[in-house]
VMD Tcl script that draws the C-alpha trace (Angstrom):
set ca {
  {0.00 0.00 0.00}
  {1.44 3.34 -1.03}
  {1.16 6.37 1.11}
  {0.02 9.74 -0.26}
  {2.58 12.50 0.10}
  {1.74 16.21 -0.11}
  {4.47 18.44 -1.48}
  {4.35 22.26 -1.56}
  {6.74 24.99 -2.43}
  {7.51 27.40 0.35}
  {8.64 30.94 -0.23}
  {12.23 31.66 -0.76}
  {13.98 31.78 2.54}
  {17.14 33.18 3.72}
  {20.06 32.91 1.23}
  {17.59 32.31 -1.54}
  {16.92 28.62 -0.69}
  {13.55 27.08 -1.26}
  {11.93 24.61 1.13}
  {9.67 21.72 0.27}
  {7.10 20.29 2.75}
  {6.50 16.57 2.44}
  {3.58 15.32 4.58}
  {2.78 11.59 5.08}
  {-0.97 11.61 5.83}
  {-1.04 7.93 6.90}
  {1.43 8.57 9.73}
  {-0.51 11.67 10.75}
  {-3.78 9.75 10.93}
  {-2.09 7.02 13.02}
  {-0.84 9.54 15.56}
  {-4.16 11.38 15.66}
  {-6.10 8.10 15.91}
  {-4.16 6.81 19.01}
  {-4.56 10.19 20.71}
  {-8.27 10.20 19.95}
  {-8.74 6.72 21.38}
  {-6.94 7.70 24.60}
  {-9.09 10.85 24.88}
  {-12.35 8.95 24.40}
  {-11.29 6.32 26.96}
  {-10.46 9.05 29.48}
  {-13.88 10.66 28.96}
  {-15.70 7.39 29.45}
  {-13.68 6.62 32.62}
  {-14.42 10.06 34.02}
  {-18.16 9.71 33.39}
  {-18.20 6.28 35.03}
  {-16.41 7.52 38.14}
  {-18.68 10.54 38.33}
  {-21.78 8.37 38.12}
  {-20.52 6.05 40.85}
  {-19.74 8.98 43.10}
  {-23.22 10.43 42.56}
  {-24.88 7.14 43.49}
  {-22.71 6.88 46.59}
  {-23.74 10.36 47.74}
  {-27.42 9.48 47.33}
  {-27.06 6.70 49.91}
  {-27.73 8.84 52.97}
  {-27.44 7.35 56.45}
  {-30.64 7.12 58.56}
  {-29.54 9.81 61.01}
  {-28.64 12.22 58.18}
  {-31.98 11.50 56.52}
  {-33.89 12.36 59.69}
  {-31.94 15.62 60.17}
  {-32.60 16.48 56.53}
  {-36.36 15.98 57.04}
  {-36.43 18.19 60.15}
  {-34.47 20.97 58.46}
  {-36.81 20.93 55.45}
  {-39.89 21.16 57.69}
  {-38.42 24.07 59.63}
  {-37.61 25.86 56.39}
  {-41.16 25.42 55.13}
  {-42.58 26.82 58.37}
  {-40.31 29.89 58.27}
  {-41.12 30.77 54.67}
  {-44.81 30.04 54.98}
  {-46.88 33.09 53.98}
  {-50.02 34.01 55.90}
  {-52.94 33.96 53.50}
  {-55.01 36.29 55.64}
  {-52.67 39.21 55.01}
  {-52.73 38.97 51.24}
  {-56.49 38.60 50.84}
  {-58.55 41.67 49.72}
  {-60.58 43.50 52.25}
  {-63.92 42.39 50.86}
  {-63.13 38.71 50.88}
  {-63.56 36.45 53.79}
  {-60.50 35.48 55.62}
  {-59.17 32.09 54.70}
  {-57.93 30.25 57.74}
  {-54.74 28.35 57.39}
  {-54.65 24.75 58.48}
  {-53.35 23.95 61.92}
  {-49.61 23.86 62.26}
  {-49.54 20.14 63.11}
  {-51.60 19.13 60.08}
  {-49.52 21.40 57.87}
  {-46.32 19.94 59.28}
  {-47.53 16.39 58.67}
  {-48.55 17.21 55.10}
  {-45.23 18.86 54.46}
  {-43.42 15.83 55.78}
  {-45.61 13.58 53.65}
  {-44.84 15.60 50.54}
  {-41.16 15.64 51.38}
  {-41.09 11.86 51.81}
  {-42.82 11.41 48.47}
  {-40.13 13.40 46.71}
  {-37.28 11.48 48.38}
  {-35.73 8.57 46.45}
  {-36.49 5.03 47.54}
  {-32.95 4.45 48.79}
  {-33.31 7.20 51.40}
  {-36.29 5.40 52.99}
  {-34.11 2.39 54.12}
  {-33.63 2.31 57.90}
  {-30.89 0.22 59.54}
  {-31.88 -1.74 62.65}
  {-29.38 -2.62 65.37}
  {-28.12 -6.26 65.13}
  {-29.66 -8.78 67.47}
  {-27.32 -10.21 70.13}
  {-26.10 -13.69 69.19}
  {-26.35 -16.47 71.80}
  {-23.10 -17.80 73.34}
  {-21.84 -20.85 71.44}
  {-20.12 -23.15 73.96}
  {-19.28 -25.81 71.36}
  {-17.43 -23.29 69.23}
  {-15.37 -22.14 72.20}
  {-14.66 -25.75 73.16}
  {-13.23 -26.40 69.71}
  {-11.09 -23.29 70.10}
  {-9.84 -24.58 73.45}
  {-8.84 -27.89 71.90}
  {-7.09 -26.06 69.08}
  {-5.13 -23.87 71.51}
  {-4.26 -26.88 73.68}
  {-2.90 -28.79 70.68}
  {-0.80 -25.74 69.75}
  {0.61 -25.52 73.33}
  {-1.04 -22.13 73.87}
  {-1.97 -22.34 77.54}
  {-2.82 -18.62 77.78}
  {-5.58 -18.70 75.17}
  {-6.80 -22.05 76.47}
  {-7.35 -20.65 79.95}
  {-8.85 -17.42 78.60}
  {-11.38 -19.34 76.52}
  {-12.25 -21.53 79.50}
  {-12.87 -18.45 81.64}
  {-15.10 -16.98 78.92}
  {-17.20 -20.12 78.93}
  {-17.34 -20.01 82.71}
  {-18.38 -16.32 82.81}
  {-21.04 -16.82 80.15}
  {-23.00 -19.09 82.46}
  {-22.85 -22.08 80.11}
  {-22.66 -25.58 81.56}
  {-19.09 -26.76 82.04}
  {-18.24 -30.33 81.11}
  {-15.47 -32.80 81.91}
  {-14.14 -32.40 78.38}
  {-13.47 -28.70 79.01}
  {-11.59 -29.40 82.23}
  {-9.62 -32.23 80.60}
  {-8.67 -29.94 77.70}
  {-7.07 -27.49 80.10}
  {-5.17 -30.31 81.81}
  {-3.93 -31.53 78.43}
  {-2.72 -28.01 77.67}
  {-0.70 -27.92 80.91}
  {0.85 -31.29 80.09}
  {1.60 -30.18 76.53}
  {3.70 -27.29 77.81}
  {5.48 -29.67 80.21}
  {4.05 -28.34 83.49}
  {2.90 -31.56 85.19}
  {2.75 -29.84 88.59}
  {0.14 -27.39 87.25}
  {-1.76 -30.35 85.80}
  {-1.86 -31.94 89.27}
  {-3.18 -28.67 90.74}
  {-5.78 -28.49 88.01}
  {-6.81 -32.05 88.90}
  {-7.70 -30.80 92.37}
  {-9.99 -28.21 90.78}
  {-11.59 -30.88 88.63}
  {-12.31 -33.04 91.68}
  {-13.63 -30.01 93.59}
  {-16.01 -29.26 90.70}
  {-17.04 -32.96 90.65}
  {-16.14 -33.18 86.95}
  {-13.49 -35.90 87.23}
  {-14.00 -38.91 84.98}
  {-11.80 -41.79 83.85}
  {-10.25 -39.71 81.05}
  {-9.03 -37.17 83.61}
  {-7.15 -39.83 85.56}
  {-5.79 -41.47 82.40}
  {-4.34 -38.16 81.19}
  {-2.61 -37.49 84.50}
  {-1.40 -41.09 84.93}
  {0.16 -41.03 81.47}
  {1.94 -37.75 82.25}
  {3.26 -39.00 85.60}
  {4.54 -42.18 83.98}
  {6.32 -40.14 81.32}
  {8.15 -38.11 84.00}
  {9.10 -41.37 85.81}
  {6.96 -40.93 88.90}
  {5.13 -44.26 89.16}
  {4.47 -43.98 92.90}
  {2.41 -40.81 92.52}
  {0.64 -42.32 89.53}
  {-0.24 -45.44 91.52}
  {-1.72 -43.24 94.27}
  {-4.20 -41.86 91.72}
  {-5.84 -45.29 91.61}
  {-7.06 -44.78 95.20}
  {-8.12 -41.21 94.41}
  {-10.08 -42.57 91.49}
  {-12.08 -44.86 93.76}
  {-12.62 -42.03 96.27}
  {-14.01 -39.84 93.48}
  {-16.59 -42.52 92.66}
  {-15.04 -43.46 89.30}
  {-14.78 -47.19 88.69}
  {-11.50 -48.22 87.03}
  {-11.75 -49.98 83.69}
  {-9.33 -51.76 81.41}
  {-8.06 -48.50 79.91}
  {-6.59 -47.18 83.16}
  {-5.01 -50.55 83.98}
  {-3.41 -50.63 80.52}
  {-1.82 -47.25 81.16}
  {-0.40 -48.47 84.46}
  {0.95 -51.67 82.91}
  {2.57 -49.76 80.04}
  {4.21 -47.35 82.48}
  {5.46 -50.17 84.70}
  {6.88 -51.90 81.64}
  {8.75 -48.73 80.69}
  {10.27 -48.55 84.18}
  {10.87 -52.33 84.41}
  {8.71 -52.60 87.56}
  {7.58 -56.20 87.27}
  {6.60 -56.59 90.93}
  {4.32 -53.54 90.73}
  {2.81 -54.93 87.55}
  {2.10 -58.27 89.22}
  {0.34 -56.57 92.14}
  {-1.65 -54.47 89.68}
  {-2.75 -57.59 87.82}
  {-3.95 -59.00 91.13}
  {-5.99 -55.83 91.76}
  {-7.37 -56.07 88.25}
  {-8.40 -59.66 88.81}
  {-9.99 -58.79 92.18}
  {-11.97 -55.94 90.58}
  {-13.34 -58.31 87.95}
  {-11.92 -56.32 85.01}
  {-11.48 -58.52 81.96}
  {-8.23 -58.12 80.00}
  {-8.27 -57.15 76.34}
  {-5.76 -57.49 73.54}
  {-4.16 -54.22 74.63}
  {-3.81 -55.63 78.14}
  {-2.04 -58.69 76.78}
  {0.35 -56.48 74.80}
  {1.05 -54.42 77.91}
  {1.72 -57.56 80.00}
  {4.02 -58.88 77.28}
  {5.98 -55.62 77.38}
  {6.07 -55.81 81.16}
  {7.47 -59.34 81.21}
  {9.90 -58.81 78.32}
  {11.30 -55.61 79.81}
  {12.28 -57.28 83.11}
  {16.03 -57.80 83.51}
  {17.84 -59.96 86.09}
  {14.74 -60.25 88.24}
  {14.30 -62.42 91.31}
  {10.54 -62.74 91.27}
  {9.15 -65.96 92.68}
  {7.89 -68.52 90.22}
  {4.30 -68.77 91.60}
  {3.74 -65.06 90.90}
  {4.91 -65.48 87.32}
  {2.70 -68.52 86.93}
  {-0.19 -66.45 88.22}
  {0.44 -63.91 85.46}
  {0.10 -66.64 82.87}
  {-3.05 -67.98 84.54}
  {-4.79 -64.57 84.76}
  {-4.33 -63.66 81.10}
  {-5.89 -65.60 78.19}
  {-2.70 -65.98 76.19}
  {-2.40 -67.59 72.82}
  {0.38 -70.21 72.71}
  {2.42 -68.27 70.16}
  {2.16 -64.90 71.97}
  {3.17 -65.87 75.50}
  {6.35 -64.03 76.56}
  {9.37 -66.31 76.46}
  {10.08 -66.01 80.18}
  {6.45 -66.68 81.13}
  {6.34 -69.67 78.79}
  {9.49 -71.11 80.34}
  {8.13 -70.61 83.87}
  {4.88 -72.37 83.00}
  {6.86 -75.42 81.76}
  {8.88 -75.84 84.94}
  {7.61 -78.44 87.41}
  {8.32 -77.62 90.99}
  {9.76 -80.42 93.10}
  {10.24 -82.78 90.15}
  {13.76 -83.79 91.23}
  {15.75 -83.90 94.41}
  {18.38 -81.55 92.96}
  {16.58 -79.56 90.26}
  {18.80 -77.99 87.63}
  {18.51 -74.50 86.21}
  {16.41 -74.49 83.05}
  {17.65 -72.28 80.20}
  {16.08 -71.18 76.94}
  {17.76 -68.97 74.36}
  {15.68 -67.35 71.64}
  {17.50 -66.06 68.55}
  {15.72 -63.54 66.30}
  {16.66 -62.21 62.88}
  {16.19 -62.78 59.19}
  {15.94 -66.31 57.88}
  {19.41 -66.38 56.33}
  {21.07 -65.02 59.46}
  {19.20 -67.37 61.80}
  {20.15 -70.36 59.63}
  {23.78 -69.23 59.80}
  {23.55 -69.08 63.61}
  {22.06 -72.58 63.66}
  {25.01 -73.95 61.68}
  {27.44 -72.20 63.99}
  {25.77 -73.70 67.07}
  {26.00 -77.15 65.52}
  {29.71 -76.60 65.01}
  {30.03 -75.77 68.71}
  {28.38 -79.06 69.63}
  {24.62 -78.39 69.83}
  {22.43 -81.08 68.31}
  {19.93 -80.17 65.63}
  {17.24 -82.29 67.32}
  {16.61 -83.58 70.79}
  {17.92 -87.01 71.61}
  {15.25 -89.68 71.17}
  {14.80 -93.37 70.53}
  {14.37 -92.67 66.79}
  {17.98 -91.48 66.60}
  {19.80 -93.43 69.31}
  {23.33 -92.64 68.05}
  {22.92 -88.85 68.42}
  {25.04 -87.34 71.15}
  {28.56 -86.61 72.35}
  {30.86 -89.66 72.32}
  {34.19 -90.05 74.11}
  {36.71 -92.19 72.20}
  {39.42 -94.40 73.69}
  {41.99 -91.78 72.65}
  {40.24 -88.92 74.56}
  {38.59 -87.26 71.55}
  {35.00 -85.98 71.53}
  {32.95 -86.96 68.49}
  {29.51 -85.40 67.99}
  {27.03 -87.48 66.00}
  {24.11 -85.40 64.75}
  {21.97 -87.30 62.27}
  {24.24 -88.49 59.46}
  {27.11 -86.17 60.39}
  {29.99 -87.06 62.67}
  {31.96 -83.97 63.80}
  {35.52 -84.46 64.99}
  {36.02 -80.70 65.50}
  {34.54 -77.39 64.32}
  {36.46 -77.69 61.03}
  {36.40 -81.45 60.42}
  {33.37 -83.73 59.84}
  {32.64 -87.13 58.29}
  {29.64 -88.74 56.65}
  {27.91 -91.49 58.57}
  {25.70 -94.19 56.97}
  {23.06 -96.20 58.79}
  {22.84 -99.91 57.96}
  {19.78 -100.90 60.01}
  {16.17 -99.83 60.12}
  {16.30 -98.75 63.78}
  {19.45 -96.60 63.11}
  {21.42 -98.53 65.76}
  {24.10 -99.76 63.30}
  {26.26 -97.56 61.09}
  {29.43 -97.46 59.02}
  {32.14 -94.80 59.25}
  {35.71 -94.42 58.01}
  {38.08 -94.74 60.96}
  {41.82 -94.29 60.47}
  {41.29 -94.33 56.69}
  {39.35 -97.62 56.61}
  {35.60 -98.26 56.82}
  {34.36 -99.59 60.15}
  {31.01 -100.88 61.37}
  {29.64 -99.72 64.72}
  {26.79 -101.13 66.80}
  {24.99 -99.75 69.83}
  {25.93 -101.74 72.97}
  {25.66 -101.67 76.73}
  {28.11 -99.36 78.50}
  {31.07 -100.90 80.30}
  {32.34 -97.68 81.95}
  {30.69 -96.42 85.17}
  {28.58 -93.27 84.61}
  {28.11 -93.82 80.88}
  {24.58 -93.98 79.49}
  {25.31 -95.86 76.26}
  {28.24 -97.28 74.22}
  {29.11 -97.63 70.51}
  {31.32 -100.67 69.72}
  {33.27 -100.76 66.42}
  {34.46 -103.86 64.61}
  {38.08 -102.60 64.74}
  {38.03 -102.87 68.54}
  {37.33 -99.21 69.50}
  {34.55 -98.46 71.98}
  {32.95 -95.03 72.36}
  {30.91 -94.01 75.43}
  {28.24 -91.36 75.83}
  {27.43 -89.62 79.12}
  {24.39 -87.79 80.42}
  {25.97 -84.35 80.24}
  {28.08 -82.76 77.57}
  {30.52 -79.87 77.85}
  {29.83 -77.01 75.40}
  {31.68 -73.76 75.73}
  {33.21 -74.87 79.02}
  {29.79 -75.48 80.64}
  {28.27 -78.92 81.28}
  {24.82 -79.03 79.65}
  {21.97 -81.52 80.05}
  {18.84 -82.27 78.01}
  {19.87 -80.06 75.13}
  {17.48 -79.51 72.19}
  {17.22 -77.04 69.32}
  {14.26 -76.21 67.10}
  {14.19 -75.49 63.40}
  {14.15 -71.98 61.96}
  {10.49 -70.94 62.05}
  {8.61 -67.72 61.52}
  {8.01 -65.42 64.47}
  {4.19 -65.58 64.68}
  {3.99 -62.92 67.38}
  {5.82 -60.46 65.13}
  {3.61 -61.38 62.17}
  {0.51 -60.57 64.19}
  {1.99 -57.30 65.46}
  {2.93 -56.30 61.90}
  {-0.61 -57.09 60.70}
  {-2.09 -54.98 63.51}
  {0.15 -52.03 62.64}
  {-0.70 -52.29 58.94}
  {-4.41 -52.41 59.73}
  {-4.14 -49.35 61.99}
  {-2.21 -47.43 59.33}
  {-4.84 -48.33 56.75}
  {-7.62 -47.04 58.99}
  {-5.75 -43.76 59.45}
  {-5.72 -43.31 55.68}
  {-9.27 -44.49 54.99}
  {-12.05 -45.36 57.43}
  {-13.51 -47.80 54.92}
  {-10.19 -49.61 54.49}
  {-9.44 -51.13 51.12}
  {-12.18 -50.93 48.44}
  {-12.64 -54.70 48.74}
  {-15.13 -57.02 50.43}
  {-14.47 -57.45 54.14}
  {-13.68 -61.16 53.99}
  {-11.20 -60.59 51.15}
  {-9.53 -57.78 53.10}
  {-9.13 -60.08 56.12}
  {-7.51 -62.72 53.93}
  {-5.05 -60.16 52.56}
  {-4.19 -59.02 56.08}
  {-3.25 -62.56 57.03}
  {-0.52 -62.55 54.37}
  {1.15 -59.48 55.90}
  {4.02 -60.22 58.26}
  {7.41 -59.16 59.46}
  {10.63 -60.63 58.05}
  {11.67 -62.09 61.39}
  {12.42 -65.75 62.16}
  {13.13 -67.40 65.48}
  {15.31 -70.26 66.71}
  {15.02 -71.67 70.25}
  {17.71 -73.60 72.11}
  {16.69 -75.42 75.29}
  {19.08 -76.95 77.82}
  {19.71 -77.40 81.53}
  {22.75 -76.62 83.63}
  {23.79 -76.30 87.24}
  {24.18 -72.50 87.16}
  {22.28 -69.52 85.77}
  {25.30 -68.43 83.72}
  {24.92 -68.61 79.97}
  {27.67 -70.53 78.12}
  {30.36 -68.34 76.62}
  {29.79 -69.81 73.19}
  {26.58 -67.77 72.85}
  {28.50 -64.54 73.41}
  {30.89 -65.61 70.65}
  {27.92 -66.41 68.38}
  {26.42 -62.96 69.07}
  {29.72 -61.30 68.11}
  {30.10 -63.47 65.03}
  {26.52 -62.71 63.87}
  {25.95 -59.10 64.94}
  {22.64 -58.65 63.11}
  {20.74 -61.16 65.24}
  {19.41 -60.76 68.78}
  {19.63 -63.28 71.61}
  {17.20 -63.48 74.53}
  {18.38 -65.65 77.42}
  {15.74 -66.77 79.97}
  {16.38 -68.99 82.97}
  {14.37 -70.49 85.78}
  {15.90 -72.00 88.91}
  {13.28 -74.05 90.76}
  {15.56 -74.74 93.74}
  {15.39 -71.10 94.85}
  {12.12 -70.25 93.09}
  {13.53 -67.41 90.97}
  {13.75 -66.56 87.27}
  {15.32 -63.93 85.05}
  {16.34 -62.93 81.55}
  {18.72 -60.77 79.58}
  {19.16 -59.77 75.93}
  {22.32 -59.60 73.86}
  {23.06 -57.66 70.68}
  {26.52 -57.78 69.11}
  {27.90 -59.47 72.22}
  {26.66 -56.79 74.65}
  {23.68 -56.71 77.00}
  {20.95 -54.26 76.00}
  {17.55 -53.17 77.27}
  {14.29 -54.05 75.59}
  {14.04 -50.90 73.45}
  {17.56 -51.27 72.03}
  {17.00 -54.97 71.46}
  {13.81 -54.34 69.44}
  {15.51 -51.66 67.36}
  {18.46 -53.96 66.74}
  {16.36 -56.75 65.24}
  {13.86 -54.30 63.68}
  {10.93 -55.72 65.62}
  {7.42 -54.25 65.48}
  {6.43 -52.63 68.79}
  {2.82 -51.64 69.24}
  {2.22 -48.41 71.23}
}
mol new
graphics top color blue
foreach p $ca { graphics top sphere $p radius 0.5 }
foreach p [lrange $ca 0 end-1] q [lrange $ca 1 end] { graphics top cylinder $p $q radius 0.2 }
display resetview
């Protein structure tokens, strides 16, 4: 597109030069057009703002409207002209209407000429009733945020309003004191709760939990008597809190007495109670509690066979007065992954532990003393000469009483025979003339052991159940409906959930409560497994336990973290 250019000759200027004026009309129109658009937009904006301002001024407040009406009426009365004075002399006097009627008519005319918006009258807002539930939610919010000042201020507002106070409100204040770490103030607030007769079981549970956390079990136990004095009957929840606190402080004797009180009160234990008792028993270290009390714990709680604590299970198996000189019964539980537990089992077999208990089905199993003073361990089809040397044994009879073995480089046949040495329990006679003898006890790790047995590597069912419970609780926290599956199918899926923990149990008897040193060596050699040693000595009526991790004794919390066990709160 070409642009039109206007050219004109200008008069001769200075020095006789002529000037030419070239004008590009398209550029001129562009400049003028943008300026015109900006001008029109400014005009429109100004008119809009002016109109809005005019409408805003027309909205007169009710008090200004009333003053405007009064001023208009006064002005009409001042400028009113008396008709009597302007009438001619011959005409009758025209009486003016009364002032009140005239004032009312003037007001009526004035109201008719006023816009509709000026006739709106604002009424004062009605007072809203006090909402106690709203303030209670605010109290709980402040208590969770550790804001004790606002919590108390909101409680006082509820109290001054005359609304009914509840136990939840008092308990919220006590939670706020505990949140900020002032347990002494929480105890003082408990006195106010009891004075107001608002104490319930939740009040005592909150304070008991706080006292147990600050390691004051004696004061917490005294609250149980205060609870009865306040007319509140204890339930399973308060007993569970006591048992959990006693387990944390390793106070087994206090827990046993509490279980007796629970049984006397007729309170039935729940699954949480069983978990708390299991923690209480497992957390005890080097205790000297009498065996009947421990047996009473097992009798008062409806345990499942796979969830009984190891010490309680061992105590329940001991028979009092079964022998004239009862030995000390030991049981060692080894926890860890399947591969690590199998490795520990092989190591124990190298030290001299038999894979199965001695029985009539395998009569050749045991420790045998040769004529040359060597100790040969026969375990199934394996004959161990030392921890590094072993031979293969072959049975030649159906009752496994005859076997063949290479002795001194040549095959030899051995048969089970009657012992010829005093104190021996059985003898193994070889066709080359050697005779081996087995005795009742065997020395392993420098300690004489009796009645030794070892289980296979099996899954830890207690840990599987605890893992399933934790998974179910986590699922409920995410969704109240659980998985979008039928209930029976969801239960089946939960049964397949479990922890990757396996267990191996070694059972034996000895004359002392000391654990053989070979187990300490095994714990150092396999640092990723945990060992729990439980013993019961019927002669003195005492029992105890300890846990080892990496060759060192640990408490229950460190032991569970070491083996990555599931601990329910």
